[in-house]
C-alpha positions as CSV (number, residue, x, y, z in Angstrom):
1,M,14.1,-95.4,-0.2
2,T,17.3,-94.2,1.4
3,I,17.4,-93.3,5.0
4,T,20.3,-91.1,6.3
5,I,21.1,-89.9,9.8
6,R,23.5,-87.0,10.1
7,P,24.7,-84.6,12.9
8,A,23.0,-81.3,12.7
9,C,25.1,-78.1,12.2
10,A,24.5,-74.5,12.9
11,D,23.0,-74.0,9.4
12,D,20.3,-76.4,10.4
13,V,18.8,-74.2,13.0
14,P,15.8,-73.0,10.9
15,L,15.1,-76.7,10.0
16,I,15.4,-77.8,13.7
17,A,13.1,-74.9,14.7
18,S,10.5,-76.0,12.2
19,L,10.7,-79.6,13.4
20,I,10.3,-78.6,16.9
21,R,7.3,-76.5,16.0
22,A,5.8,-79.5,14.1
23,L,6.4,-81.7,17.1
24,A,4.7,-79.2,19.4
25,D,1.7,-79.1,17.1
26,Y,1.5,-82.9,17.0
27,E,1.6,-83.0,20.9
28,K,-1.0,-80.2,21.2
29,L,1.6,-78.0,22.9
30,A,2.3,-75.3,20.3
31,H,1.4,-72.7,22.9
32,E,4.4,-73.8,24.9
33,V,7.0,-73.0,22.2
34,R,8.9,-69.8,23.2
35,F,12.4,-70.2,21.9
36,E,14.2,-67.7,19.7
37,E,16.3,-69.2,16.9
38,A,19.4,-67.1,17.8
39,V,19.3,-68.5,21.4
40,L,18.6,-72.0,20.1
41,R,21.6,-71.7,17.8
42,E,23.8,-70.5,20.7
43,K,22.6,-73.2,23.0
44,L,23.1,-76.0,20.5
45,F,26.1,-74.8,18.5
46,G,27.9,-72.1,20.6
47,A,30.9,-72.2,22.9
48,R,29.1,-74.5,25.3
49,P,26.6,-76.8,23.6
50,Y,23.9,-78.1,25.9
51,A,22.5,-80.7,23.5
52,E,23.2,-82.5,20.2
53,V,20.9,-83.0,17.4
54,V,20.7,-85.5,14.5
55,I,18.7,-85.0,11.4
56,G,16.9,-87.9,9.7
57,E,16.5,-87.8,5.9
58,V,14.5,-89.9,3.6
59,D,15.8,-89.8,0.0
60,G,17.8,-86.7,0.8
61,V,14.8,-84.7,2.4
62,A,15.0,-83.8,6.0
63,Q,11.9,-85.6,7.6
64,G,12.8,-85.9,11.3
65,F,15.2,-85.2,14.1
66,A,16.3,-86.3,17.6
67,L,17.6,-83.8,20.2
68,F,19.5,-85.5,23.1
69,F,22.1,-84.8,25.8
70,H,24.1,-86.8,28.3
71,N,22.9,-87.4,31.9
72,F,24.7,-89.5,34.5
73,S,23.9,-92.6,36.4
74,T,25.4,-92.4,39.9
75,F,24.5,-96.1,40.5
76,E,26.1,-97.2,37.3
77,G,29.0,-94.6,37.5
78,K,28.5,-94.0,33.7
79,P,26.8,-91.4,31.5
80,G,23.6,-92.1,29.7
81,I,21.9,-90.5,26.8
82,Y,18.5,-88.7,27.4
83,L,16.4,-88.3,24.3
84,E,14.6,-85.0,24.8
85,D,12.7,-85.1,21.5
86,L,12.3,-87.4,18.6
87,F,9.9,-86.4,15.7
88,V,9.2,-87.8,12.3
89,R,7.0,-85.8,9.9
90,P,3.7,-87.6,9.3
91,A,4.5,-88.1,5.6
92,A,7.6,-90.2,6.6
93,R,6.0,-92.3,9.3
94,G,6.3,-95.9,8.5
95,S,9.5,-95.4,6.5
96,G,11.7,-96.8,9.2
97,L,13.1,-93.3,10.0
98,G,12.0,-93.3,13.7
99,K,13.7,-96.7,14.2
100,A,16.8,-95.5,12.4
101,L,16.9,-92.5,14.7
102,L,16.7,-94.5,17.8
103,S,19.1,-97.1,16.5
104,H,21.5,-94.4,15.8
105,L,21.3,-93.0,19.4
106,A,21.6,-96.6,20.8
107,A,24.7,-97.2,18.8
108,L,26.1,-93.8,20.0
109,A,25.3,-94.7,23.6
110,V,27.2,-98.0,23.2
111,E,30.1,-96.2,21.6
112,R,30.2,-93.6,24.3
113,D,30.2,-96.3,27.1
114,C,26.8,-95.1,28.3
115,A,24.7,-97.2,30.7
116,R,21.4,-96.4,29.1
117,L,19.2,-94.5,26.6
118,E,16.0,-93.1,28.0
119,W,13.2,-90.7,27.3
120,S,9.7,-89.7,28.2
121,V,6.5,-90.3,26.2
122,L,3.1,-88.6,26.7
123,D,0.7,-91.1,28.2
124,W,-1.9,-90.6,25.5
125,N,0.5,-91.2,22.6
126,E,-0.4,-94.8,22.0
127,P,1.2,-95.1,18.5
128,A,4.6,-93.9,20.1
129,I,4.2,-96.2,23.1
130,G,3.5,-99.2,20.9
131,F,6.5,-98.3,18.7
132,Y,8.9,-97.9,21.6
133,K,7.7,-101.2,23.2
134,S,8.3,-103.0,19.9
135,L,11.9,-101.9,20.1
136,G,12.4,-103.3,23.7
137,A,11.8,-100.1,25.6
138,R,10.0,-100.5,29.0
139,F,8.1,-98.2,31.3
140,M,9.7,-97.0,34.4
141,D,6.4,-97.1,36.4
142,E,8.0,-96.4,39.7
143,W,9.4,-93.1,38.6
144,T,7.5,-89.8,38.2
145,V,8.9,-86.8,36.4
146,M,9.2,-83.6,38.5
147,R,9.8,-80.2,37.2
148,V,10.4,-76.7,38.6
149,D,10.2,-73.9,36.0
150,G,9.1,-70.3,35.6
151,A,8.6,-68.2,38.7
152,A,9.0,-71.3,41.0
153,L,12.5,-71.9,39.5
154,V,13.5,-68.3,40.0
155,Q,12.2,-68.4,43.6
156,L,14.0,-71.7,44.4
157,G,17.2,-70.3,42.9
158,A,17.0,-67.2,45.1
159,Q,17.0,-69.3,48.3
160,P,19.9,-68.7,50.7
161,G,22.8,-70.9,49.7
162,A,21.7,-71.3,46.2
163,Q,24.1,-69.0,44.5
164,A,26.9,-70.5,42.6
165,G,30.1,-71.0,44.5
166,N,28.4,-71.4,47.9
167,S,29.3,-74.6,49.7
168,G,26.9,-76.1,52.1
169,A,24.2,-77.9,50.1
170,N,22.8,-79.4,53.3
171,G,19.4,-78.1,53.5
């Protein structure tokens, strides 16, 4: 069995889309998938890419992916890598592909002088939690993820002083 990790390219967008949909099915969140492939292509491979993707192959067949982007630690004064999604098709689980994808990202973080590699995991996903712990990952129990989206995002962005170019971020 041969495992290969390679950077995705624009021609991989249909594959990436199918892997995202498979991940959403696994996480029981298929109803949340709303992207259009053309927009995904632009945001990943256009003039200003917002994230990177690597494809994991087992014996030359794409079986998984990792989508990630840089964040920044003000306390460390260095970038980090945030893993947004990692997915391995059920048929390839146990092959070592998940570990290879995470190892690839860890090596990339070291190469890019990042302070850390981090991600979120659904609290019910015991197989993933056990797997991540086996690799040395730890829970950040003191942190809770917050999100503003949809109408609340639009409303917050419409507040006085929110428009780009305005100074005065004080309250």
